[in-house]
C-alpha positions in Angstrom: -5.4 -7.9 -21.3 -2.0 -6.8 -20.1 -1.6 -6.7 -16.3 -2.0 -3.3 -14.8 -0.2 -2.8 -11.4 0.3 0.0 -8.9 2.0 1.4 -5.9 -0.3 3.4 -3.6 0.5 5.7 -0.8 -0.1 9.3 0.4 2.1 11.0 -0.7 3.5 8.8 -3.4 5.6 11.0 -5.8 8.8 9.9 -4.1 8.4 6.2 -4.9 11.0 4.5 -7.1 9.0 1.3 -7.5 7.7 2.4 -11.0 11.4 2.7 -12.1 12.3 -0.7 -10.8 9.2 -2.5 -12.3 9.3 -0.6 -15.5 12.9 -1.7 -16.1 12.0 -5.3 -15.5 9.0 -5.0 -17.9 11.4 -3.7 -20.6 14.1 -6.2 -19.8 11.7 -9.2 -20.2 9.7 -7.5 -23.0 6.4 -8.1 -21.1 3.2 -6.3 -21.8 1.8 -4.5 -18.7 2.0 -1.3 -16.7 3.1 -0.2 -13.2 2.1 3.2 -11.9 2.1 5.5 -8.9 -1.4 6.3 -7.6 -1.9 8.7 -4.7 -4.6 7.3 -2.5 -5.7 9.3 0.6 -6.6 7.2 3.7 -10.3 7.9 3.3 -10.2 6.6 -0.3 -8.4 3.3 0.5 -11.6 1.1 0.7 -12.8 2.4 -2.7 -9.4 1.7 -4.3 -9.3 -1.8 -3.0 -12.8 -2.3 -4.4 -11.3 -1.4 -7.8 -8.6 -4.1 -7.3 -11.3 -6.6 -6.3 -13.3 -5.8 -9.4 -10.3 -6.7 -11.6 -9.1 -3.3 -12.7 -5.6 -4.3 -11.5 -3.6 -7.5 -11.2 -2.1 -6.3 -7.9 0.4 -3.8 -6.6 2.4 -2.4 -3.7 1.3 -0.5 -0.7 3.3 2.0 1.2 2.9 4.6 4.0 0.3 5.2 5.4 -1.6 2.1 4.2 0.5 -0.9 5.1 -1.5 -1.7 8.3 -5.0 -0.3 7.3 -5.2 -2.4 4.1 -5.0 -5.7 6.1 -8.6 -5.3 7.1 -9.7 -4.9 3.5 -8.2 -8.1 2.0 -9.2 -11.8 2.2 -6.0 -13.3 3.3 -2.8 -12.1 5.0 0.4 -14.2 4.8 2.1 -15.5 8.0 4.9 -12.9 7.6 2.3 -10.1 7.2 0.4 -11.2 10.3 3.6 -11.5 12.3 4.9 -8.1 11.2 1.5 -6.4 11.4 2.0 -4.8 8.1 1.9 -5.7 4.4 3.3 -4.1 1.2 2.3 -6.5 -1.6 -1.2 -7.4 -2.9 -2.4 -9.7 -5.6 -5.7 -11.2 -6.9 -6.1 -15.0 -6.7 -9.4 -16.6 -7.7 -11.3 -13.4 -7.0 -9.7 -13.1 -3.6 -7.1 -10.5 -2.6 -4.0 -11.8 -0.9 -1.6 -9.6 1.1 2.1 -10.3 2.0 5.1 -8.5 3.4 8.0 -8.8 1.0 10.3 -6.6 3.1 11.2 -9.7 5.0 12.4 -11.8 2.1 13.8 -8.6 0.5 16.0 -7.9 3.5 17.2 -11.5 3.7 17.9 -11.9 0.0 20.0 -8.8 0.0 22.0 -10.0 3.0 22.4 -13.4 1.3 23.7 -11.7 -1.9 26.0 -9.2 0.0 27.5 -11.6 2.6 27.2 -15.2 1.4 27.2 -17.6 4.3 26.4 -14.9 6.8 24.2 -17.2 8.9 27.3 -19.3 9.9 29.0 -16.1 11.2 26.1 -14.6 13.2 25.2 -15.7 16.7 24.1 -12.3 18.0 22.3 -9.5 16.1 21.8 -6.0 17.4 18.7 -4.3 15.9 18.4 -0.5 16.3 14.8 0.6 16.3 11.5 -1.1 17.1 9.1 0.1 14.3 7.5 -1.8 11.4 10.8 -2.3 9.6 12.5 -3.7 12.8 9.6 -6.1 13.3 10.0 -7.5 9.8 13.8 -7.8 10.1 13.6 -9.5 13.5 11.0 -11.9 12.1 13.3 -12.8 9.3 16.4 -13.2 11.5 14.4 -15.4 13.9 13.2 -17.5 10.9 16.9 -17.9 9.8 17.9 -19.2 13.3 19.9 -16.3 14.7 20.5 -17.4 18.3 20.2 -14.0 20.0 18.5 -10.8 18.7 19.0 -7.7 20.8 16.5 -4.9 20.2 17.2 -1.3 21.3 15.0 1.6 20.8 14.8 5.3 22.0 11.4 4.5 23.4 12.0 1.3 25.5 8.3 0.4 25.6 8.2 -0.2 21.9 11.3 -2.5 22.1 9.6 -4.4 25.0 6.4 -4.7 23.0 8.3 -6.1 19.9 10.2 -8.6 22.0 6.9 -9.8 23.7 5.2 -10.1 20.3 7.9 -12.2 18.5 9.3 -14.0 21.6 12.6 -15.9 22.0 15.4 -15.3 20.9 14.5 -11.6 21.0 15.7 -9.5 24.0 15.1 -5.9 24.8 18.3 -3.9 25.3 19.0 -0.5 26.7 19.3 2.3 24.1 21.8 4.1 26.4 24.1 1.1 26.2 23.9 0.6 22.4 27.6 1.5 22.1 28.6 -1.3 24.5 26.3 -3.8 22.7 28.1 -3.1 19.5 31.0 -5.2 20.9 28.9 -8.4 21.3 27.1 -8.2 18.0 28.1 -10.2 14.8 25.4 -8.3 12.9 24.1 -4.7 13.5 21.0 -3.5 11.6 19.8 0.1 11.7 16.1 0.0 11.0 15.5 3.7 12.0 15.4 6.7 9.8 18.3 8.2 11.7 21.1 9.0 9.3 18.7 9.5 6.3 19.0 12.6 4.2 17.3 15.6 6.1 16.9 13.5 9.3 19.0 13.7 12.5 22.2 11.6 12.5 22.4 8.2 14.1 24.4 8.7 17.2 26.2 5.4 18.1 29.8 4.7 19.3 31.4 2.1 17.1 34.6 1.9 19.1 33.8 -1.6 20.3 33.1 -2.9 16.7 34.9 -6.1 16.0 36.5 -6.5 12.5 34.2 -8.7 10.4 31.0 -7.6 12.0 28.3 -7.1 9.4 26.7 -3.6 9.6 23.4 -3.3 7.6 21.7 0.1 7.3 18.3 0.0 5.6 18.6 3.8 4.9 19.5 4.2 1.2 19.6 8.0 0.8 22.5 8.7 1.1 23.7 5.4 -0.5 26.6 5.2 2.0 25.4 6.5 5.4 27.8 7.8 8.1 27.2 4.5 9.9 28.3 2.4 7.0 31.3 4.6 6.3 32.6 4.4 9.8 31.9 0.7 10.1 33.9 0.1 7.0 36.8 2.2 8.3 36.8 0.0 11.5 36.9 -3.3 9.5 33.2 -4.0 9.5 31.3 -5.4 6.5 28.9 -2.8 5.2 25.5 -3.7 3.7 23.5 -0.8 2.3 19.8 -0.3 2.2 19.3 0.0 -1.6 19.6 -3.7 -2.2 16.7 -4.4 0.2 14.5 -2.0 -1.8 15.4 -3.8 -5.0 15.0 -7.4 -3.6 11.7 -6.7 -1.9 10.2 -5.8 -5.4 10.9 -9.3 -6.8 8.1 -11.4 -5.2 5.4 -9.0 -6.4 6.6 -8.7 -9.9 6.7 -12.6 -10.1 3.1 -12.7 -8.9 1.7 -10.1 -11.3 3.7 -10.8 -14.4 4.7 -14.4 -14.2 8.4 -13.9 -14.5 10.9 -13.9 -11.5 13.3 -11.0 -12.2 16.9 -10.7 -11.1 18.5 -7.8 -9.2 21.3 -7.0 -11.5 24.2 -4.4 -11.4 22.5 -2.6 -14.3 19.2 -2.2 -12.3 21.2 -1.0 -9.2 23.1 1.5 -11.3 19.8 2.8 -12.7 18.3 3.4 -9.3 21.6 4.8 -7.9 21.7 7.4 -10.7 18.1 8.4 -9.9 18.9 8.8 -6.2 22.0 10.9 -7.0 20.1 13.3 -9.2 17.3 13.8 -6.7 
């Protein structure tokens, strides 16, 4: 039987995952399906029971289920445990395994966008301290970044994140974020600030050094105000769309047995969908 896969969330109509996976299924001429399913929080245990019973090969999990689903599976990957959230599920010998593919997705996109970036980055400045920041800090630490400064509007959350992941993370002062720009080789915005219909990200880039990598995980708009100004000042912009595309790769490989590539054609397809929405 052809694998049937899903993305669940509440709401879920906004998800572009079916477009990504559907394109890969067509590209590789594979039988199978990938669909959006709206699952309210109260219905999550019953849905996971359907996965356990074999109705699905696996799927993706998005807001608000990325933490709650961890208690309903049999095994959580090291990345999932460290981040405290998962987004990819699959069945393995009648067991359900959960992983966080945002971590490899972020790193793979950075690798593709700025080859050799690790040799240029001693200090990273991470804006935000939520789930996305936790995953990105975990990935940067795993890649050996020597100093990771975390600043957040709520300082308690930054302190909590630093305590959770330990050295080389340090909590910085949100009020001094503009000054910290000058010491960073890599700046990552993990907040929703600057996203369409959200408040702007207020940060002074005057101290930005040419060649500094500026990565914004927001992808609507495709070029945020942060990336546009960073580019004008000689920074190296890395947009958020590539992370979305690369994080989809591990799940597809698990469910359908083929490791897909993030191609310019796929990116163009998703860009066109964003622009028309």
